[in-house]
Each structure stands twice: as C-alpha cells, then as structure tokens.
C-alpha positions in Angstrom: -26.6 15.1 21.0 -26.1 12.8 24.1 -22.2 13.4 23.9 -19.9 15.7 22.0 -16.7 13.6 21.6 -16.0 10.2 20.4 -14.4 9.1 23.6 -17.3 10.0 25.5 -19.5 7.9 23.3 -17.3 4.9 23.4 -16.9 5.0 27.3 -20.7 5.1 27.5 -21.2 2.3 25.1 -19.0 0.2 27.1 -21.2 0.3 30.1 -24.6 0.1 28.4 -24.9 -3.5 28.4 -23.5 -5.4 31.5 -22.3 -8.1 29.3 -19.2 -7.5 27.2 -20.5 -10.1 24.7 -24.2 -10.8 24.5 -24.8 -12.8 21.3 -28.1 -12.5 19.5 -29.9 -10.8 16.7 -33.1 -9.6 18.2 -31.8 -6.3 19.7 -30.0 -5.1 16.6 -32.8 -6.1 14.3 -35.2 -4.0 16.4 -33.0 -1.0 16.4 -32.2 -1.3 12.7 -35.8 -1.1 11.8 -36.5 1.7 14.2 -33.7 3.6 12.6 -35.6 3.3 9.3 -33.3 0.7 7.6 -34.1 -2.7 6.3 -31.5 -5.6 6.1 -30.4 -5.0 2.4 -28.1 -2.6 1.1 -28.8 -1.1 -2.5 -25.6 -2.8 -3.6 -23.9 -6.1 -3.1 -22.7 -7.0 0.4 -19.9 -9.5 1.1 -19.8 -10.8 4.7 -16.6 -12.5 6.0 -16.5 -14.9 8.9 -13.8 -17.2 10.1 -11.2 -17.7 12.9 -8.1 -16.5 11.1 -7.7 -14.6 7.8 -10.9 -12.5 8.0 -9.0 -9.2 8.1 -6.8 -10.1 5.2 -9.6 -11.2 3.0 -11.5 -8.0 3.7 -8.3 -6.1 3.0 -7.9 -7.9 -0.3 -11.5 -7.4 -1.4 -11.4 -3.8 -0.4 -8.1 -3.2 -2.3 -9.2 -4.9 -5.4 -12.6 -3.1 -5.6 -10.9 0.3 -5.1 -8.4 -0.5 -7.7 -11.3 -1.3 -10.0 -12.8 2.2 -9.4 -15.8 1.0 -7.2 -16.8 3.1 -4.2 -16.4 0.7 -1.4 -17.4 0.7 2.4 -15.7 -1.7 4.7 -16.4 -2.7 8.5 -13.9 -4.5 10.4 -13.0 -5.2 14.2 -11.2 -4.9 16.5 -9.2 -1.8 15.9 -5.6 -1.2 16.7 -4.9 2.5 17.5 -8.2 4.2 16.7 -11.8 3.2 16.7 -12.3 5.0 13.4 -10.3 2.2 11.8 -13.3 -0.1 12.0 -15.4 1.9 9.5 -13.8 3.0 6.1 -15.5 4.5 3.0 -13.3 4.5 0.0 -10.3 3.2 1.9 -10.5 6.3 4.4 -11.3 6.0 8.1 -14.5 7.6 9.0 -14.1 10.9 10.9 -15.0 11.5 14.5 -18.0 14.0 13.5 -19.7 11.6 11.2 -19.2 8.7 13.6 -20.7 10.7 16.4 -23.7 11.7 14.2 -24.3 8.1 13.4 -24.0 7.1 17.1 -26.7 9.8 17.9 -29.1 8.4 15.3 -28.6 4.9 16.7 -29.2 6.1 20.1 -32.3 7.9 19.1 -33.6 4.6 17.5 -32.4 2.5 20.4 -35.3 3.0 22.8 -34.6 0.9 25.9 -32.5 -1.7 24.1 -29.2 -2.6 26.0 -26.8 -2.8 23.0 -23.3 -4.0 23.4 -20.3 -1.9 22.4 -20.0 -4.2 19.1 -23.7 -3.9 18.3 -23.7 -0.1 18.6 -20.7 0.1 16.3 -22.2 -2.3 13.8 -25.4 -0.4 13.5 -23.7 2.9 13.1 -21.6 1.4 10.4 -24.7 0.2 8.6 -26.3 3.6 9.0 -23.2 5.3 7.5 -23.0 2.8 4.6 -26.7 3.3 3.9 -26.1 7.0 3.5 -22.9 6.6 1.4 -24.6 4.6 -1.3 -21.5 2.7 -2.4 -21.0 0.2 -5.1 -19.8 -2.5 -2.6 -20.0 -3.2 1.1 -17.8 -5.7 2.9 -18.4 -6.5 6.5 -16.3 -8.7 8.8 -18.1 -10.9 11.3 -16.9 -10.1 14.8 -17.5 -13.3 16.6 -18.8 -16.6 15.4 -21.4 -15.8 12.6 -24.9 -17.1 13.2 -25.6 -14.6 16.1 -23.1 -12.0 15.4 -24.6 -8.5 14.8 -23.3 -8.2 11.2 -25.5 -11.2 10.4 -28.7 -9.2 10.6 -27.8 -8.1 6.9 -28.5 -10.1 3.9 -25.2 -10.7 1.9 -24.8 -11.2 -1.8 -21.6 -13.3 -0.9 -20.7 -15.1 2.2 -17.1 -16.0 2.9 -15.8 -18.4 5.5 -12.1 -18.3 6.1 -10.0 -20.8 8.1 -11.7 -22.2 11.2 -9.7 -23.0 14.3 -10.3 -23.4 18.1 -10.9 -19.8 19.5 -13.5 -18.1 21.7 -14.4 -21.6 23.2 -16.7 -19.9 25.9 -19.1 -18.8 23.2 -18.5 -21.0 20.2 -17.6 -24.3 21.4 -14.6 -26.5 22.0 -14.2 -28.3 18.7 -14.0 -27.3 15.1 -17.4 -29.1 14.2 -19.3 -27.2 16.7 -17.5 -23.9 15.8 -18.3 -24.6 12.2 -21.9 -24.6 12.8 -21.6 -21.0 14.1 -19.5 -19.7 11.3 -21.9 -21.5 8.7 -24.7 -19.4 10.2 -23.9 -16.7 7.7 -24.8 -18.8 4.6 -28.1 -18.0 3.0 -30.1 -19.8 0.3 -29.8 -17.9 -2.9 -26.6 -16.4 -1.7 -23.2 -17.2 -3.2 -20.5 -18.6 -0.7 -16.8 -19.2 -0.8 -14.8 -21.2 1.8 -11.0 -20.6 2.2 -10.4 -23.4 4.7 -8.5 -26.3 2.8 -10.0 -28.8 5.4 -13.4 -27.3 6.5 -15.5 -28.9 9.2 -18.2 -31.2 7.9 -20.7 -29.1 9.7 -20.0 -26.3 7.2 -20.4 -28.5 4.2 -23.6 -29.9 5.7 -25.1 -26.7 6.5 -24.5 -25.3 2.9 -26.2 -28.4 1.4 -29.2 -28.1 3.8 -29.5 -24.5 2.9 -29.1 -25.1 -0.9 -26.1 -22.9 -1.0 -23.4 -23.7 -3.7 -20.3 -23.4 -1.6 -17.1 -22.9 -3.6 -14.3 -24.7 -1.8 -10.6 -24.0 -2.0 -8.9 -27.2 -3.0 -12.0 -28.3 -4.9 -13.5 -25.5 -6.8 -10.5 -23.4 -6.8 -6.8 -23.7 -5.9 -3.6 -21.7 -5.4 -0.4 -22.4 -7.7 2.6 -20.8 -6.4 5.4 -19.9 -8.7 8.9 -18.4 -8.1 8.0 -14.7 -8.6 4.3 -15.0 -9.4 1.3 -17.1 -8.6 -2.0 -18.3 -10.1 -5.5 -19.2 -9.3 -7.0 -22.2 -10.9 -10.9 -22.4 -10.8 -13.5 -24.6 -12.3 -14.8 -21.5 -14.2 -11.6 -20.1 -15.3 -8.0 -19.2 -14.3 -5.8 -16.3 -13.5 -2.1 -16.5 -14.2 0.9 -14.3 -13.7 -0.5 -12.6 -10.5 1.9 -10.5 -8.5 2.7 -11.8 -5.1 0.5 -10.0 -2.4 1.9 -7.1 -0.5 1.0 -9.0 2.7 3.8 -11.3 3.9 3.5 -15.2 4.0 2.8 -18.0 1.6 -0.5 -18.6 3.5 -1.7 -15.1 2.2 -2.1 -16.8 -1.3 -5.1 -18.6 -0.1 -6.6 -15.6 1.6 -6.0 -13.7 -1.7 -7.6 -16.4 -3.8 -10.7 -16.6 -1.4 -11.1 -12.7 -1.8 -10.8 -13.1 -5.7 -13.4 -15.8 -5.9 -15.7 -13.8 -3.6 -15.5 -10.7 -6.0 -16.0 -13.0 -9.1 -19.1 -14.5 -7.5 -20.9 -11.0 -7.6 -23.3 -10.7 -10.4 -23.6 -6.9 -10.2 -19.9 -6.0 -10.4 -17.2 -7.0 -12.8 -13.7 -7.4 -11.5 -10.8 -6.9 -14.1 -7.6 -8.8 -14.1 -5.9 -5.4 -14.0 -7.8 -4.4 -10.8 -7.0 -7.8 -9.3 -3.2 -7.3 -9.8 -3.2 -3.7 -8.7 -5.2 -4.6 -5.5 -2.8 -7.4 -4.7 0.1 -4.7 -4.9 -1.9 -2.1 -2.9 -3.2 -4.1 0.0 -2.3 -3.0 3.4 -3.2 -4.5 6.8 -1.5 -3.3 10.0 -0.5 -5.7 12.7 0.0 -8.8 10.5 3.8 -9.5 10.4 4.3 -5.9 10.0 7.8 -4.3 10.3 7.5 -1.2 12.4 11.2 -0.5 13.2 14.6 -1.1 11.6 18.0 -1.8 13.3 16.9 -4.0 15.1 14.0 -5.1 13.0 10.8 -4.9 15.0 7.8 -7.0 13.9 4.2 -6.9 15.3 1.8 -9.6 14.7 -1.8 -10.0 16.4 -1.5 -13.9 16.5 -3.4 -15.0 19.5 -4.5 -18.6 18.8 -2.7 -21.8 17.7 -3.3 -21.5 14.0 -2.1 -17.9 13.9 1.0 -18.8 16.0 1.9 -21.6 13.7 1.7 -19.2 10.8 3.8 -16.7 12.7 6.4 -19.4 13.3 6.5 -20.2 9.6 7.1 -16.7 8.9 9.9 -16.3 11.4 11.5 -19.5 10.0 11.2 -18.2 6.4 13.0 -14.9 7.1 16.6 -15.3 8.1 17.9 -13.4 11.2 21.7 -13.0 11.6 21.3 -12.1 15.3 19.0 -13.2 18.1 15.3 -13.4 17.9 13.7 -11.7 21.0 9.9 -12.3 21.6 7.6 -9.9 23.5 4.3 -11.7 24.3 1.2 -10.6 26.3 -2.2 -12.3 26.1 -5.7 -12.5 27.3 -6.7 -15.1 29.8 -9.2 -16.8 27.7 -6.7 -17.7 24.9 -4.7 -20.9 24.4 -1.6 -19.4 26.0 0.3 -22.7 26.2 -0.4 -23.7 22.6 0.6 -20.3 21.2 4.0 -20.2 23.1 4.8 -23.8 22.2 4.1 -23.1 18.6 6.6 -20.3 18.2 9.1 -21.3 20.9 11.5 -23.0 18.5 12.1 -19.8 16.8 12.7 -17.7 19.9 16.1 -17.0 21.6 15.0 -14.6 24.3 11.6 -14.0 25.9 10.0 -10.9 27.4 6.6 -11.9 28.8 4.5 -8.8 29.7 1.2 -8.0 31.4 -2.1 -6.9 30.1 -3.6 -6.1 33.4 -5.0 -2.7 32.1 -7.4 -4.4 29.7 -10.4 -6.7 30.2 -9.4 -10.4 30.6 -5.8 -9.5 30.3 -3.1 -11.8 31.9 -0.8 -10.4 34.6 2.9 -10.1 34.0 3.4 -12.9 36.6 1.0 -15.2 34.9 2.4 -14.6 31.5 6.1 -15.3 32.7 5.1 -18.4 34.4 3.5 -19.7 31.2 6.5 -19.0 29.3 8.9 -20.4 31.8 7.1 -23.6 32.1 7.6 -24.2 28.4 10.9 -22.6 27.7 13.1 -23.0 30.7 16.3 -23.3 28.5 16.1 -19.8 27.1 16.6 -16.4 28.5 13.5 -14.8 30.1 13.1 -11.2 31.2 9.6 -10.5 32.5 8.1 -6.9 32.3 5.0 -5.5 33.9 3.7 -3.9 30.8 4.2 -4.2 26.9 5.9 -0.8 27.0 8.4 -1.8 29.6 9.2 -5.1 27.7 9.8 -3.0 24.5 12.1 -0.9 26.4 14.1 -3.8 27.7 14.3 -5.7 24.5 15.2 -2.7 22.5 18.0 -1.9 25.0 19.4 -5.4 24.9 19.1 -5.9 21.1 22.0 -5.7 18.6 21.3 -4.1 15.2 21.2 -7.5 13.6 18.7 -8.9 16.2 15.1 -8.8 15.6 12.1 -8.4 18.1 8.9 -10.1 17.5 5.7 -8.7 19.5 2.5 -10.7 19.5 -0.3 -12.3 21.5 -3.2 -9.9 21.2 -4.5 -6.8 19.3 -4.0 -5.0 22.7 -0.2 -6.1 22.7 0.3 -4.9 19.2 -1.4 -1.7 19.7 0.6 -0.8 22.9 3.9 -1.7 21.1 3.0 0.4 18.1 2.4 3.4 20.4 5.7 2.7 22.2 7.7 2.8 19.0 5.7 5.8 17.5 6.8 7.7 20.6 10.5 6.6 19.9 10.2 8.2 16.6 9.3 11.7 17.9 
C-alpha cells in the first residue's frame, strides 16, 4: 500500500493534480473502468445537484430510506471535521482502514491519470458502494453537475435543488448559465425532480430536449405548512399530517418535499408514510443553523452565498434573542462577501470578522474586517486573526442571554466547532 494512514493519503491527493478544480469526466471514467466497475450500481442511484439545499435533501433521503429499513450508501462533500463524513454506509461514517484500502485500489487503477482530490474520493466512494451492495445509493454533486465526477454514474433519479449565483469562475455569472451546468445530470429515461420554485429556463429546456419528465415544485408538487404539521400535495397523491422536520427553517419544508418526491419516483423501492414521518424526525445535518453551545447560545451555519445568507437572516429573525446577536464571519475570497454581509447585517448587533489565511483562497482578517466595516459602520466591530480567537473574544464579551452566530464557510464552521469542543473538555 502506498500509504498507511488516511492523513498521508489525503495530503498526497491534494498534490496529485496541480489544479484544485479540474472539471471533466474523461479521467474518472477511464479509472472507473480500469478499476473493474461500470457506471451503473446494482441498485437505484439518486444524484443531487444544486447551489443550496443539496446536503439537506441528501440527509432527508438517507434518513427516510434508513427508517424504511433499506441499506443506504451516501456520498457528500465537503466535510466539516473528518474526511470520513463524506462516505456513509447505513448512516455510519466509513472507517479509516476501509477508506485507505479503497484509495489503494483506485491508485492501482489510476495509471498515470492526475486525479483531483475530489475525483479520487468520488471513485473511492463508488468502489466502496459497489462492494456494499446496498438497496439505495445517494450521491451529492460537488460542483456544477455536467462535468462533476459524480456525473459519470447513471442515476435512477436526478434531483436539482435551488440554483443561485456561486462558483462563478467555473459555472458562469448568471442563473441561466449555471442552470445549464446543473441540468447536465438529467438523463433520458431517468426520473427528475426540481426543488427550485423559480428554476432557470435553461433547466426546463434541457429537460424537454432530453425527454426528461421533470417534476417541479410549485407545479407538480407543493408544500402546505400548517401550525404543527405540514403536507405535500402532488399530482399523483398527497401526504398529510407530516411532522415538522428536525432541521430548522421553514425553507426546509421544500427540501424535505423534494427528497420525498425523489424517493417516490423510484420504481424499485417503496417508501411508506411511516418511514417518511420517522425520517423527518430522525434527520440530522451538522453545520446548518446548528446550536453547539448554550448560555450564550452559539449557532453555526455554513452559509456562504447570497441565497444561503438570506435564509440565515430569516432564521435569526424568526428566533427571538433577549440579548445581543454577535456574529463571527470568515469567508473565502471567491465568495460574494459583500452580498452575504449585507443580507444578514440587519440581524447583527456586534461583528467579529476573522481570517481564514490557513486555508486555500481564504480571506485575511484585515480584508474580512474591511468588508464588514464598509457595510456596517454603525455597529460594534472587533476583528480577530483567526476564527478561534474570534470565538474567544465573542464568548468573553457575551452575556448569557446573548447569542453568537458563526458563518461564512465550511472552514469557518469546522474551526468554530473545534474551538467549542475544546471548551467542553
């Protein structure tokens, strides 16, 4: 075996391809076939693309399928605390030994192909899922759709969640162009579900051109919120008296409905109402308006684009706070920093901008502070060099009835979660 530890494998993979992102399906397709696999699982596959809501939809599908007694494999990215989070079999993270063995098999099949970090992990996940022989596989698209490594596999159902402006260097600068990339996961003969209430016309056009029957939220199915329950109304039937999802936010109803419609589009698996209800209660997804500390309440959220920031602002508005709301924000340089700060600024009393200089494309503390100060000159601002030091400052200043919201990137949330985990020791 080339390496003995997972850390060694991951460090090597980061340097294998000189490009951090190198979109295309040719390399992964060649390695997949050399590894002895084809592009079909022996069970249904649901692929999930979109800008926001992908992780939630995958989590709902996984929770409902597990509640129904189905062996389920899921692949997501990025991870928060451990790489193993990306690959789950029956709800459990893959262990280091199995993951390293899969990396070795992909390395043996690789030949001279310069796989990216993401491509290597995707192929390892496929290899592991082939061996697991599950009842259902769910795979989240990493970036875009059309040229993402996950798209080498043939899905039974393709899901597109909400589409917003993000990753403009690779996907385009408007929703119609980005929609073309997302719609690249649609296949003739494959069921498809779209959870965007106002999808780009490019998605509709691609589905029509590919002879794909695309189920649209607001047209083929819709959400009906109630006081303590909710319902899904669909052209082919309805579900009433559903429990509110364990994931916070009214927008999560659309994500849950999209997941339910994806499962109900499968011909090989039957999803009971009981499994749907239990899955909605069981679902968990770290880093999405997640409370990780009490007195003061500390909330982490991976929001890093305008649409996600608007959802975060609505969540803050919906949850009363008797004291002050203190925000720790750290972001990557290629994200819409100004739009994100502006979207949440009305809910924030004190800002703690921090640096992410230790990660690729991370903004420095000085640049982050400057961006916040330009938009929020009338509120208190305390800059910090790192997320950990910002957490320390905010925690020291906060009263028990204050709340601290930490957002801006997966890296930001991961570093904050690590900091507060240490406080509990």
